[in-house]
PLY file of the C-alpha trace (Angstrom):
ply
format ascii 1.0
element vertex 80
property float x
property float y
property float z
element edge 79
property int vertex1
property int vertex2
end_header
-0.04 -0.04 -0.09
1.33 3.44 -0.76
1.70 6.38 1.53
-1.03 8.44 -0.45
-3.64 5.67 0.12
-2.88 5.39 3.76
-2.84 9.12 4.25
-6.30 9.38 2.51
-7.60 6.53 4.79
-6.39 8.04 7.93
-7.69 11.53 6.61
-11.22 10.26 6.43
-11.09 8.27 9.54
-9.92 11.37 11.16
-12.96 13.39 9.66
-15.70 10.71 10.44
-14.41 9.91 14.03
-13.71 13.64 14.65
-17.26 14.51 13.46
-18.75 11.78 15.50
-16.77 12.98 18.74
-17.89 16.42 18.08
-21.43 15.49 17.70
-21.64 13.28 21.08
-19.80 16.26 22.94
-22.27 18.69 21.69
-25.37 16.62 22.40
-24.04 15.40 25.96
-23.46 19.31 26.59
-26.57 20.81 25.06
-29.34 18.07 25.92
-27.83 16.16 28.70
-31.45 15.38 30.03
-32.54 13.90 26.88
-29.38 11.64 26.64
-30.15 10.52 30.17
-33.85 9.66 29.72
-33.04 7.70 26.62
-30.06 5.82 28.06
-32.19 5.23 31.17
-34.73 3.24 29.55
-32.23 0.57 28.59
-30.00 0.90 31.63
-31.51 2.25 34.62
-28.74 4.06 36.60
-28.64 7.11 38.98
-27.87 10.27 37.38
-24.63 10.67 39.12
-23.39 7.27 38.02
-24.55 7.88 34.66
-22.72 11.07 34.40
-19.42 9.76 35.42
-19.83 6.98 32.85
-20.65 8.95 30.03
-17.91 11.69 30.42
-15.37 8.85 31.06
-16.40 7.16 28.08
-16.11 10.61 26.07
-12.74 11.19 27.41
-11.63 7.52 26.49
-12.97 8.09 23.04
-11.03 11.17 22.56
-7.82 9.73 23.77
-8.44 6.61 21.25
-9.24 9.20 18.46
-6.02 11.18 18.98
-4.00 8.24 19.36
-5.14 5.93 16.40
-6.56 8.45 13.88
-4.98 11.91 14.31
-1.20 10.83 15.25
-1.03 8.34 12.27
-2.37 10.94 9.99
-0.22 13.53 10.92
2.85 11.21 10.80
2.06 10.18 7.29
1.74 13.85 6.24
5.14 14.44 7.84
6.34 11.26 5.93
4.68 12.23 2.39
0 1
1 2
2 3
3 4
4 5
5 6
6 7
7 8
8 9
9 10
10 11
11 12
12 13
13 14
14 15
15 16
16 17
17 18
18 19
19 20
20 21
21 22
22 23
23 24
24 25
25 26
26 27
27 28
28 29
29 30
30 31
31 32
32 33
33 34
34 35
35 36
36 37
37 38
38 39
39 40
40 41
41 42
42 43
43 44
44 45
45 46
46 47
47 48
48 49
49 50
50 51
51 52
52 53
53 54
54 55
55 56
56 57
57 58
58 59
59 60
60 61
61 62
62 63
63 64
64 65
65 66
66 67
67 68
68 69
69 70
70 71
71 72
72 73
73 74
74 75
75 76
76 77
77 78
78 79
């Protein structure tokens, strides 16, 4: 596989996963009650526990996004 193909692949991965991360963060910040009500139907949890879980998962997703999408993309841009 050539560097241009990998660069394009990681560019689109970064765009799609970054969009998902931004959408999820905006949704959790702008409508936290809606997110809680929807999730509470499937997983009944106290609100405090839900907040800890959702923001921990959001932080973990951000770290994984940076490590596995952004860093390889930037490295390929530097190499190319």
